C-alpha positions in Angstrom: 179.3 157.6 68.1 177.9 154.0 67.6 174.4 155.1 68.6 174.4 157.9 66.1 175.4 155.5 63.4 172.6 153.1 64.3 170.1 156.0 64.3 171.2 157.1 60.8 170.9 153.4 59.5 167.4 153.1 60.9 166.3 156.3 59.2 167.8 155.1 55.9 166.1 151.7 56.2 162.7 153.4 56.9 163.1 155.6 53.9 163.9 152.6 51.6 160.9 150.6 52.9 158.6 153.6 52.3 159.9 154.1 48.7 159.4 150.4 47.9 155.9 150.4 49.2 155.0 153.5 47.1 156.8 152.8 43.9 157.1 149.0 43.9 154.8 146.6 42.0 152.3 144.8 44.3 151.9 141.9 41.8 148.1 142.1 41.6 146.1 143.2 38.5 142.7 144.8 38.7 140.0 143.0 36.8 137.6 144.9 34.7 134.0 144.1 35.6 133.0 144.7 32.0 135.3 141.9 30.8 133.3 139.5 28.8 135.0 136.5 30.3 133.7 137.2 33.8 130.0 136.0 34.4 127.7 138.6 35.9 126.0 138.1 39.2 122.2 138.1 39.3 119.8 138.3 42.2 117.1 135.7 42.7 114.5 138.5 42.2 115.9 139.2 38.8 115.5 135.7 37.5 112.4 135.0 35.3 109.5 133.2 36.9 109.3 129.4 36.1 106.7 128.4 33.6 103.5 126.7 34.9 103.5 122.9 34.7 101.6 121.8 31.6 100.3 118.3 31.5 101.9 116.4 28.7 99.5 115.8 25.7 98.1 112.3 25.3 99.8 110.3 22.6 97.9 110.1 19.4 96.2 106.8 18.8 97.9 104.6 16.4 96.1 102.9 13.5 96.6 99.5 15.1 95.3 100.5 18.6 91.6 100.0 19.2 89.3 103.0 19.5 88.5 102.2 23.1 92.1 102.5 24.1 92.7 105.7 22.1 89.6 107.3 23.7 90.3 106.2 27.3 88.5 108.5 29.7 90.6 110.8 31.9 90.5 110.2 35.7 87.6 111.9 37.3 88.4 114.9 39.5 85.2 114.7 41.4 85.1 113.6 45.1 84.9 109.9 45.6 81.7 108.4 46.7 81.5 107.1 50.2 81.8 103.3 50.5 78.7 101.4 51.4 78.3 100.6 55.2 77.3 97.2 56.1 74.2 97.3 58.3 73.4 94.4 60.6 70.4 92.3 59.6 68.7 92.9 63.0 68.8 96.6 62.5 67.2 96.3 59.0 64.4 93.9 60.2 63.4 96.0 63.2 63.9 99.4 61.5 66.1 100.7 64.4 69.2 102.7 63.4 72.4 100.7 63.7 74.7 101.8 66.4 78.4 101.9 65.6 80.6 99.4 67.5 82.8 101.0 70.1 86.0 99.4 71.2 87.0 100.4 74.7 90.7 99.7 74.3 91.0 101.7 71.1 89.0 104.6 72.5 91.2 104.6 75.7 94.3 104.5 73.6 93.4 107.4 71.3 91.1 109.4 73.6 91.7 111.3 76.8 94.5 109.7 78.9 92.7 110.7 82.1 89.5 109.0 81.1 91.5 105.9 80.1 93.3 105.8 83.5 89.9 106.2 85.2 88.4 103.3 83.3 91.4 101.0 83.9 91.0 98.6 86.9 92.9 99.5 90.0 94.5 97.2 92.5 93.2 97.3 96.1 95.3 99.4 98.5 97.5 97.4 100.7 97.7 98.0 104.5 100.6 97.4 106.8 101.4 97.0 110.5 104.5 97.8 112.4 106.1 95.4 115.0 109.0 95.5 117.4 111.0 92.3 117.7 113.3 91.7 120.7 115.1 92.1 122.8 118.3 90.7 121.2 121.3 90.2 123.5 123.8 91.1 120.8 124.0 92.7 117.3 125.1 89.3 115.9 121.7 87.8 116.9 119.9 90.8 115.5 121.6 90.7 112.1 120.9 86.9 111.8 117.2 87.5 112.6 117.0 90.5 110.1 118.4 88.3 107.3 115.9 85.5 108.2 112.8 87.6 108.0 113.9 90.0 105.2 111.7 88.3 102.4 108.6 88.9 104.6 109.2 92.5 105.6 108.8 95.8 103.6 111.5 97.6 105.6 113.2 97.4 108.9 115.5 99.3 111.3 117.4 98.5 114.5 117.7 100.5 117.7 119.5 100.1 121.0 118.1 100.3 124.5 119.4 100.0 128.1 117.8 97.5 130.4 118.4 96.4 134.0 118.9 92.7 134.4 118.9 90.7 137.6 122.3 89.2 138.5 121.2 87.5 141.7 120.3 88.3 145.3 122.8 89.4 148.0 122.6 89.0 151.8 124.7 91.3 153.9 125.0 93.3 157.1 124.6 97.1 156.9 127.8 99.1 156.4 129.7 100.3 159.6 131.2 103.7 160.1 134.8 102.4 160.0 136.6 99.3 158.8 137.5 98.4 162.4 133.9 98.3 163.4 133.1 96.0 160.4 136.0 93.7 161.4 134.7 93.5 164.9 131.2 92.6 163.6 132.7 89.8 161.5 134.5 88.4 164.6 131.2 88.3 166.4 129.6 86.4 163.5 132.3 83.8 163.7 131.8 83.4 167.4 128.1 82.7 166.8 129.1 79.9 164.3 128.2 81.9 161.1 130.7 81.1 158.4 131.2 82.2 154.7 131.5 86.0 155.0 133.9 88.7 154.1 134.3 92.4 154.8 133.8 94.7 151.9 136.6 97.3 151.6 135.9 98.6 148.1 134.5 102.1 147.8 130.8 102.4 147.2 127.5 102.1 149.0 128.5 98.8 150.6 131.9 99.8 151.8 132.6 98.5 155.4 129.7 96.1 155.2 129.9 92.3 155.8 128.8 90.2 152.8 127.1 86.9 153.6 126.6 85.5 150.2 125.2 86.0 146.6 122.4 83.7 145.4 120.6 83.2 142.1 117.5 81.7 143.7 115.7 84.2 146.0 114.5 81.3 148.2 118.1 80.4 149.1 118.8 84.1 149.8 115.9 84.3 152.2 117.0 81.2 154.0 120.5 82.6 154.6 119.1 85.9 155.8 116.8 84.2 158.3 119.7 82.1 159.6 121.8 85.2 160.3 118.9 87.1 161.9 118.2 84.1 164.2 121.9 84.5 165.4 121.2 88.1 166.5 122.4 90.1 163.5 120.4 92.6 161.3 120.9 90.8 158.0 119.4 92.3 154.9 118.5 90.9 151.4 118.6 92.9 148.1 118.5 92.2 144.4 121.7 92.7 142.5 121.0 94.4 139.1 123.2 95.4 136.2 122.4 97.7 133.3 123.2 96.1 129.9 122.5 97.2 126.3 119.9 95.3 124.3 118.8 95.6 120.6 115.3 95.8 119.0 114.3 95.2 115.4 111.4 97.3 114.1 109.8 95.9 111.0 106.9 96.8 108.6 104.9 93.8 107.3 101.7 93.6 105.2 98.5 92.8 107.0 97.8 89.8 104.7 100.9 88.0 106.1 99.2 85.7 108.4 102.2 83.7 109.6 104.1 84.6 112.7 106.9 87.0 111.8 109.1 85.3 114.5 109.3 82.1 112.4 112.9 81.6 111.4 114.4 83.5 114.4 116.7 81.2 116.4 117.3 83.5 119.3 115.1 82.3 122.2 112.8 84.6 124.2 112.1 87.0 121.3 108.7 88.8 121.5 106.7 90.7 118.9 104.8 93.8 120.0 103.0 96.6 118.1 105.0 99.8 117.7 104.8 103.1 115.9 105.3 103.0 112.1 108.3 104.7 110.6 
């Protein structure tokens, strides 16, 4: 029942709105285009052409003005005459035609830019050389050297290499098959009066060998080896090396820099050798 009532109300409301739109006053009034109070629109093509500019007439001469002022000539419309060109005295005396003065800078500025660039003086081409400085034992030393020579270098780079350094010379007896054989050999050394030895038990190529000493001077190592050999044992001598990292500094310097690039580097033993450019 309620839905039917709502449906009837909606229909009645639609009918009322339609009647108001058809019969009601919209509130606007049409304007008659022929009304005299409304200006008419005109196209630009319909406007009359503007009159040609007419020069204003000269004022009539007064009685008090002189005749020369009243009859002043109008400005001439003919082309102006060219100004006289000053000719050097040397050209007049010899009869040769005078050549116009040419300014190189003005011509280069207003003429062809390529011709101006070609006529401009060029600086000589600089040449460079590439050097490798090192080896540096640490990066701290390398950075200090790089800062010291920075004003004399064009560019630089650092690189790391591995090198083998000598850590002394060792004297030893060859390794035995077992630890017991190595201990027995050590007892025989002691019986012969050879002191200062020990049996190597750590794993590696010298396991179960008898170490007889480590020397920085190779002459002392040879002396120890000969002493043990004289006692009747096959002593050997070998250099002890260790692989350590080192750093190199590659630099590019101008050829005209005659001073030694190593000046200012405080790390001792630094060499400078030619290397490939980068």
